[in-house]
N, C-alpha and C positions, 0 to 999 in steps of 0.2 A: 504494500500500500504506500501511497505517497507521503512525503514528509512536508508538513506545513511550516511556513516561516512567518513569524509575527513580530512586528516592531511596536515601539511605544507610540502612542498618539498624543501629540502636544499641539494645541492651537490649530487643529485641523491638518497637521503635517505628521508624516510617519518618520520617527526618529530612531536611528540605529544605535547600537551599543555592543558591548562584548556579547558574543553569542554563546548560549547554552542550549542543551537539548533535554527533552523529556522522553522517557521510554514507555513501553507498554507493559504494565504490571503482569499481564498474562503471558507475554512472550518476551523473555529476556533477550536483549540485544536488538530488538526492533525499536527504532527511533520513530516517534510519533510526530514531534515538532521541534523546531528551533525557535528560540525567542531572544530578543535583545534586552540585555539587562540595563535598567536605568540607574544612573548615578544620582547624587544629590542635586547636581546642576539641572539634570533633566526633570527631576521632581519639582524643583523650584520653578522652572520654566512652566511646568504644567499648572502649578498653583497660581502663578502670575497670570497665565492665560485665562484661567477660570475666573479670576478676580476681575479681569477686564470685561469678560463676556457676560457675566451674570446679570448686570443691570439691564442690558438690552434684551436678554431672554425673558427676564421677569416682566418686562413691559410689553411683551408681545401679547396680542389678543388671545383669549382662551381658545378660540377656534384654531389658531395657528399651532398652539402647543398640543391641542388634541390631535390634529392631523399628523404631527411629527410622531407622537407616541403610538398612535394607531398604525402608522406605516411601519415603525420598528417592529411592533408585535406581529403584524401581518407577514413581514419578511421572515422573521424567525419561524413562524408556523409553516411558511412555504418551504423552508429549508430543513424541515424536521428530520428527515431520514439522514441527510448528510451530516447535520450537527450531532445527531444521536450516535452515529458510528464513530465520529471523532471523539465524543465524550466517553464512549465505552472503551475505546482504545487508550485514551489518556488516563482515565480515572479508574477503570475496571468495572464500572457499573454494567449490569445486564442490559442488553440492547433494548429490551422491552421497558425497563426502568428508565433508561436514557431517553427513549421516545417520550415517556411521560414527563420527564423533567424539561425537555425542550418545549413541549406543549405548554407546560406550566409557565415557563419564562415568557413565551409569546402572549399567552392569555393575560399575564400580569401587566405587560405594557398596555395592552388594549383596555384592561380594567381601569388603569389609572388615567387613560385618555378620557374615559367616560365619567370618572369620578369628578372631573373638572366641571361637570354640569350640575353637581350637587351644591347645596348652599355652602358658601365659603365664609360666612360670618353670621352674627346674630344681632338682633335689635332688641333693646331692653327699654323698659319704662324707667325714666330717671326719677329720683325722689325729690329733685329740685324743679320748681316750676319754670317753664320756658327753656328746658334743657332736653336735648335729644341725646340718647346714649346708644352706642353700638360698639361691637367688637369686630374688627377687621383682622385679616391675617396677611402677614408679609413673609416672604421667603427668609429662611435662616441665613442664606448667603452661599458660601462655598463649602461643600461637604467633602471630607475625606472618607472614602469607603474602603474598608479592609475586609476581604472575604476569604473563607476557608476552601479546602480542596474537595469536600465531600459532596457539595452541590454546586458545581462550577458554573452553571448557567442560572439555576433557579434563585440562588441567594443573591448574586449580583443583580438579577432582574428585580427582585422585590425590594432592593435598596435604591438602585438607580432610577427605576420608573417613578416612584413617588417623589424622589428628590427633584427630578426634572419637571414632573407635573406641577409641583408647587413653586416653580420658578427659581430653583437653585442651579448652580453649576457644580460639576462633579469631577473629582480626581479619584479614579478607581485603582487600587492596588490588590490584585488577586494573589492567591497562594501560588508559589512558584511551581508546584506540581501540576497545575492545571492552566497554564498560560495559553494553551491553544483555544480552549473554550472561551476564555476572556478575550483573546485576540479576535476570534470570529464575531463575538458580540460587538467589539469595538468597530470592526469593519462594517457591520450592519448599521450601527449608529452613525458612523462617518458617512455612509451612503444615503442617509436621510437628509431632510432639509434642516436639521439642527445646526445652528450657527457654529462656526469654528470656535473652539475654546470652551464651549459649554460642557462638553464631555471630554475627559482626558484619561488615557490609560498609561500607567507607569508600572512596569514589571521589575521585580527585584527583591532583594532581601528585606525583611522587616527592619533589621537594624540600620538600614540605609534609607530606603524609600519610606517605610513605615514611620520611622522616627521623624523624617521631614514633615510628614502629614501631622504628626502629633505635636510637633514643636513650632511649626510655622505660624507666624501671626496672620498669614493669609487664609488660614482655614478657620471657619466659624464653628464647625461641628464635625464629629467623627462617629460614624456608624461601623461597629466592629462585630464580627461573628468569629468565634474561635475558642481556644482553651481559656479556662478560668484564670490561670496564672498570667497569661498574656493580657487578658482583659483587665486585671488589676494594674498592670503597667500602663495600659492605655489610659485608664482613669487617672492615675497619678500624673502622667505627663500632660493630659488635657487640663487638669486643674492647675498645674504649675506653669503652663504656658498660655496665658490669656484667659484662663477659666472657660475653656471651650465647652460647649454642650457635647455630651457623649452618650452613646447608646450602645449597650453591651449585651450581646446574646452569647451565652457561654455553654457550659457543659450540663450534663444531666446524669443522674443515677436513678433511673425511673423505675418505679414499682408497678408490677401488675399483680393485683390480688385475685386469687381464685378461691371462692368459697365452696363449701361442701355441696351446696345446691346447684352449682354451675353445671351447664351442659358440657360434658368432657370434650366433645368434639369441638365446640366453640372455644373452649379454654385453650386447647392445644393449637388450634388455628391462630388464635390471637397471640399466643406466646411464640409460636414459630415465626410468624411474620415480624412481630415487634422485636424479637431477640436477634434474628439471624438474617433477615432479608436486607438487601443493600450491604451485605457482608457485615452487618452490625455497625456500620459506619454512619450512624445517625445520632444526633444529640437527643432524640426522643426515643431511642431504642429501649426495650424492656430488659434491663440488666439485672433486676432483682425480681424474682418470681416468688411472691409471698402466698403460700398455699396452706389452706386449712387442713388439719390432720386427717379428717375423714376421707378426703379425696386425694391426699398427698401421694400415696404410693402409686395409685392408678395413673395420676397425672404425670409423675416422673417417668414411669415406664412408657407411657404413650408418647410423651414429648421426646424422650431419648430415642425411641424408635423412629419418630418422624424426622428428627434432626439427622440421625444416622443415614436416613434414606435420601437426603437432599443430594442432588447431583452438583458437585463443585467442578467448574470448568470455565473454558474461555467464554467471556461475556457475549461474544458475537455468535456463539453456537446456540441455536434456539432450544437445544436440549438442556442447557445449563440452568440451574436454579440458584446458584450462588457464584459470584465472580471472585476475583482475587482481592487480597489486601492491597491497599494503594501503593505501598512502598516497602522496601526491605526493612527500614527502620521501624515502621508500624508493625510489621509481622514479628520482628524480634521482640517488640514490647508486648504484643499479645501473648506470645509464647512464654515470656517471662512471667506474665500474670498467671498463666496456667501452672507454672512451677510454684509461684507464691500461694495460689489456692490450695495446691496439694500440701505444701509445707504447713499451711494453717489448719489442715485437717479436713477440708472438704474433699469429696471424692468425685472423680470424673466419671460420668455415666454415658457420655457421648463425646466423640471428637478428642480434642486436646493435642492434635498433631498438625505439623506442616504436611499437607498432602504431597506425597512423593512424585510430583509431576514437575515439569518445567513451569516456572512462574511462581508468583507469590500467593499460592493457594493455601488456605487453612481450613481444616474440617470444622464445622460448627460445633462449639464446645459447650456442654452443659455440666454444671456441678450440682450435686445434691449434698445435703448435710451442711449447708453453709449457715453461718450466723451473721447477724447484721453488724457485728463489731469487727468482722474480718476486713482486711484491705480489699479482698475480692468483692465485697458488698458495699464498700464506701468510696472507692476511687473509680473514676471514669476510665474504662479500658478502651473504648472506641473500636471494638472489633467484634467478631461473632462469638462472644463469650457471655454466658448468663449463668445465674446461680439460683437455686431453689432454697428458700427459707421456710421452715415449717412453723405454723402458728396454731393456736387453739381456737380462736374465735375472731369475730369481726373487730372487737375492741382492740385486740392485740395486733391484728392486721393493720388497722389504721395507725396505731402507734408506731409499728415498725416501718410502715410506708413513709411516715413523716420524719423518722429519725435519720436525717441526711442533711448535709450542707446544701444540697441542691433542691430544686423545686420546679422543674420544667413541666414534666408530663407524668400522669398517673392514670392507671386503669383498674377496673374491677370486672370480673366475670361472675355473674350471679343471675338467678332467676327471681330474686326477691326485689320487688319494687322499693320496699322500705330500706333495704341494705344499699341499693343503688343510690337512692336519694340522700341517704346519710353520707355515703362516700363522696358524692358530688359536693355536699356541704362542707365536709371536714377534711378532705384531701388537701394537703399543702402543696399545691401545684397550680401553674397557670393554665394547664390544659388537662382536662379530665375526660376519660372515655369509659363507657359502659358497654361491655360485650363487643368491644372493638380493640384493635391493636393500639398501643400507646403512640405509635408512629403513624402519622397521617394528619395533615392539616389542609385547610382550604384557604385560598388566596383572599377571600373577602372577609375573613374572620381574624381577630387579633391573635398574634403569636408571641409568646414570651412566658417567663416563669417568675419564680421568687428566689430569695436567698442567693446562693452563688451562681445561679443559672442566668440571672438577668439584672440589668440596671438600666433605668430610663424608660421612656414610653414604649409601648408595644409596637411591634412591626405588623405589616400587612393590613388589608382592609382600610377603612376610613380612619383607623387609629394611627396609621402612619403619619397623618397630617400633624399629629402632636409633636413629632420630632422635627419634621422638615419645614415647619412654619412657626411663626411667632405671633401670638395674639396681641393685638394693639387695641387698647380701650380708647375710644374716641368720644369726646363730649362736645356738643355744639349748642351754643346759646342762640335763642331766636329773639 
């Protein structure tokens, strides 16, 4: 297959730099893409370009902004198959999952195009006679966007689209493992009627390009998705350099509770999807399976059998049900957690090994006999690894589910309406699912969590406006 080449996009021009390459995690030695590494000067030029371009973009009529966003989304959707194959080769996601991600990215741009027709302010009654009160919204300004490798099109889309819709300019820094997907998105945006400089792409190391976004006086806000440790650094730098607005979407150690009254088939299907699909490389993955004693043994046996039967292989092979781990470093970390889990006393009932094929393949791994105080149950692994924790009743299940630093997603499998309603009320998470996998969100609904999983306004849907725009209270005397 062909090797794509992607350059940085600064003020409407393609800017070269030191070239690096990315390979296919399923096929060692196969180069997928080359990309130009941005240095600090390139990042500064991108920020300056965004600064100059933002006022003109914000002043464009809503109809013009709608047309640009709709065109970007339509172009993404038109190129679904091509982009999906590239995404699968670069990140390792199953082709079917990659198609869904590309579709989600295209739909996101089109969604925010039409969000511009929704009310953008509010009118209030003033307590003072002869005074008119209203709240208008203005763009935040120039947004630095830092995105991870696990959703290389969907996450940039759900940040870039609302940022542009609400009149901001953008400097995007994608993860270095997935520069081809970001590069193709940049080509699509550059091919639209968006004015030069409103969207800029800079690719490179976080310690260089990322730091420039965090420390530059030309950046008004930073939207970040990634690990909790890096998120803390983003927060500290934003506060220290101009008190920038920042939005952090970070990790998760998400519980799926299975009660005795659950439909076993539904429980296994939810756990299999939430724990292992997308190779477990989702912040909403079900990495703690909290199971009531009466169904525990049957559930463990059934899930272990289902996990063991999953076909792990090349993501472009339609027979594959699980793709590779994204990188050798991530694979090594996953296998190290398998060792840690064993050393802590949990037992492997499925998987636990590097599949002896070419490529970075790992068998889906299930531990039984875990406790919630184990590292296995407390630290985000970000791979196809999950553990089962046995509990006596719903009270204990809710307590264990909430005993975590994170709070992104939580789920329960039950046929009891009262148990489901109580869990929705008491679960300490930003996303709660009943009889569904913990992984699965919709673009028109808010996305985010609590605790170490999130800081700042929610992403997606109409809630994205809260980060990308600033409310301005206006009083007029008559």
